[in-house]
N, C-alpha and C positions, 0 to 999 in steps of 0.2 A: 384366467381366461374369461373374457367378457361374456355376459349372458346372450343367448340367442334371442334376437328380437324378430317377431313375425309382423309382417305388414299386410294390412287388409284394406284395399281401396274400397270406397263406398260411394253411393249416390243417394241423396235424400231430396225431398221437395219440402219447401217451407209452406206455411198455410196459404200463401198466395199462389202456390203452384210453381214457384221458381225452383230450378234444379241447383243443388249444392253438391259439389264433389269434394272428397277428402280422403285421408288415409288414417286409419286407426292402427296403432302400433302397440304390441304387448309382448312381454317376455313369454317365451315358450314355457308351458306348464304352469303359468300363473293362474291361481284359482279365483282370487278376489283382489281388487285393487281400486284405489281412488283414481279418478280420471282428471287429466289436465287437457283442456281445450286451448289451442293456440291460434290466436287471431292475427293475421298479417296486417300490415299497415297500408296506407295509400300507395298506389302504384307498385305494390308487391302482389305475391300470390303464393300458394302453398308450396310450389316447387322453386321459388325464388331463393337464391343465396343459401343461408343456413337453415331454412325452415325444415327441410327433411331431416337434417342433422339434429336439430332441436327435438324433433319428434322421437328420433331414435335414442337420444341421450336421456330424455325424460323416461322413456320406456325402460331403458337399461337400469334406471334407478327405482323401478317398481311401480310406475304409474301406467295406466292405460292412456296413451297420448293420442290426441286427435288434432291433426292439422288440416284445415279445410280452406277452400276458395269461397269467398263471398259470391253470391249468385250473380251479381252484376259488376264484378271486378274487371271484366274485359277479357277473361280467359275462356276459350271455348274448347274445341277438339284438340288444338295444339296446346299442351300443358305449359309451355314455356314462352308463349308469344301472345301479345294482345291482338286479337282478331275480332272480338265482339264489341265494336265501337258504339253501336246503337245502345246496347245494354249498358255499357259504361256511362253513356250520357244520362242514364236514368238511375245511377247508383246513389241513392240517398242514404243518409244516416239511418233513417227509419228502416230501410231495406236491410241494412247490415245488422241492426238490432234484431230484426225478425229472423234473419239467417242464423245468427248465433243462438237465438232462442230455440230454433228448430233442432240444431245440433245437440244442445243441452237436453232438450226434451227427449230426443232419440236415445241418448245415453241413460237418462233417468228412467225411461220406460223400457229399457232392454232391447230396443230396436237395433241399437249399435252395441257392440261389445261382446257378443257371444256369451253373455252371462257372467263375464269377468268383472264388469264395472259395478262398484258399490253405488247404488242409486242416490244415496244421500251424501255422497262424498265427491263433489264435482267442483274443481277450481278452473279458473280461466286466466290465461296469460294473453295480454294484448300489447303489440308493439306500435308506438306512434299513434296514428289515428285508431288503430285497433285497440290501443289502451283506452281511449275515450269510449269506444263502442262497448268494451268489456265493462267499464264502470257504469255506463248508462244502463246496459242490460241488467247488471247485477242489482241496480237500484230498483228494478221492476220485477225481477224474477227470483223468487225465494229458493229455487232449485240450485242456484249458484252459491257455493259455500265460502269461497275466498277468491280474491282477484290479485294478480300481480301485473302492474302496469309498467312496461319498459319504454323509456324514451317517450312518455306519453305527452300529448298536447293537453293544455288546460281549457281550450275552447275549440269548438268546431266552426265558430263564426270568424273565419280568417281572411275575409275578403274586403278590400278597400272600397270606398265609395266609387272610385273610378272603375274598378273591376265590376262592381254591381251595375253601374250605368252601362258599361260595355255589354254585359251579360243581357240586360234588358233590351238594349238596342239591337243586338245581333241575334238574340234568341239562344245564344250559347256562349260559354266561356272557354277559350282554348286552354289546354292543359300541357304544361311542360314538365318533364321529369329530369331532375338534376340538371336544370338549365338547358335541356335539350327539347326543341319543339317536337311534338308528336301529332298523330292524327286523332288523339283522344280529345274529347271536349265534354264539358258539363252542359246539359240542357237546362231549360227553365225549370223542369221538374225538381232538380236539385236545389235551386234557389228557393222555389216555393216551399219545399219541405223545411228548409232552414227558417224561413220567415214564419211558417205556421207553428213551429215547435220551439220557440225561444226558451220557454220555461222548461219543457221536457228535456232539451239538450243542454241545459245549463249545468256544467260539470261541477261547479262549486256547490250548487244546491244538491246535486246527486250524491256527491261524496259526503256532504253533511248529514244526509239521511241514511247512509249505508250502515247497516248493523252487522257487517261481516268484516273479517280481517282483510286488510289491503296492504300490499307491499309495492312501493315505488322503487324502481331502479333506474338511475339516470347517469349518463356520462357528463362529467364537468366540462369536457371539451366538445359537447354536442353543439354544432353550429346550425343545425336544422331546427331543433326545438330547444330553446335556451333553458337552462336549469331553473330559471325563475318560474317556469310553467308548473312542473310538478311540485315545487315549493308552495305555490299558491294553493294547490289542491291539498297538500299536506296540512297547511295552516287551517284549512276549512274542515279538516277531518276530526274524527274522534281519536285522539292520540293513544287511547288505551287499546285500540284495535289496529292502528296504522303505524307502519314503519317506512322509513325512506333510507335508501343506500345511494350515496353519490360516489362515483368512481373517478379517480384521477386519471387524466390523459386518455380518456375514452370518449369516442364520438357517438353519433346517433345509432349506428348499427353495430356498436361494440367491436369494431375492427373487421367485421364480416363484409364481404362483397359478393357480387354475382358475376360469374359462378363462384361458389364457395369451394375452397380447395382442401377442406378438412379441418382438423383441430385448430382452434385459435384460443390463446389463453384467456382473453377477456370473455369470449362467448362461453367457454367452459365454466368460467367462474360465475357468470350470471346464471347459467342453468343450474349449477350445483347449489348456489345459495338459495335460489328460488325453490328448488326441489326440497331442500332441507326445511325451508319455511312452510311449504305446503304440507310436508310430513308432520309438522307441529300443529297445523290448523285444519287439516281435513281428517275426519274420523277414518280409521282403518278397520272397523268392524261393521257388520250389518246393523 
């Protein structure tokens, strides 16, 4: 019989006063556990596709799992629909790093977790852009003890000269999701943040200076983020602390879609191998 997993919705504010919503999941009766924070990627959110399932599966394996919405990801009162278009237009990489830091600090300080979370045993999983944010945050925050980057990008500077020219001229850049036009757009604040922080957001520099274990998991059939991207980061890393797992016939979301309809072999495999890896690298005692 699978363990009973309890779900605790929460709201936090980051140091800038922005609201972050999330869900903490733990096994009933669990006394102390490492925490795993799960960061969604671009155009996703905590209730998109497999993310609630990921949280439950990590919790069932003995972790306190935390899945949250970045404060400016475009999700408001409706948890499954983009409605906060103005906020989305200001969603910088810097804001996402700040949001993740606020969640990690709340777990470390006991604000989240009801006393269950081991404060010096916090790992982060990030998917796609969330993988980049996880790696960048970990390069600055000693409270993060290990990172697993799934389908991660190797750079957040992904815009062509034509796109940047259009961005400057219009004052915004239209955003499409899976080739579908949307009402979402990036404002100039997003471009200015990228321009001002080229060194800070350089992922190869960040991975080179990371002193914690890192696990890359990537599908060889990923057409959204080519496998060459995590390989670049792996090559820049300290191999004594870094592993990479490449999966045959697996795409960017490991076979999961929205809405997610339950178990999927590739999703289960990725969670299970990541959970085993965190068990090796996160301390399980105070």
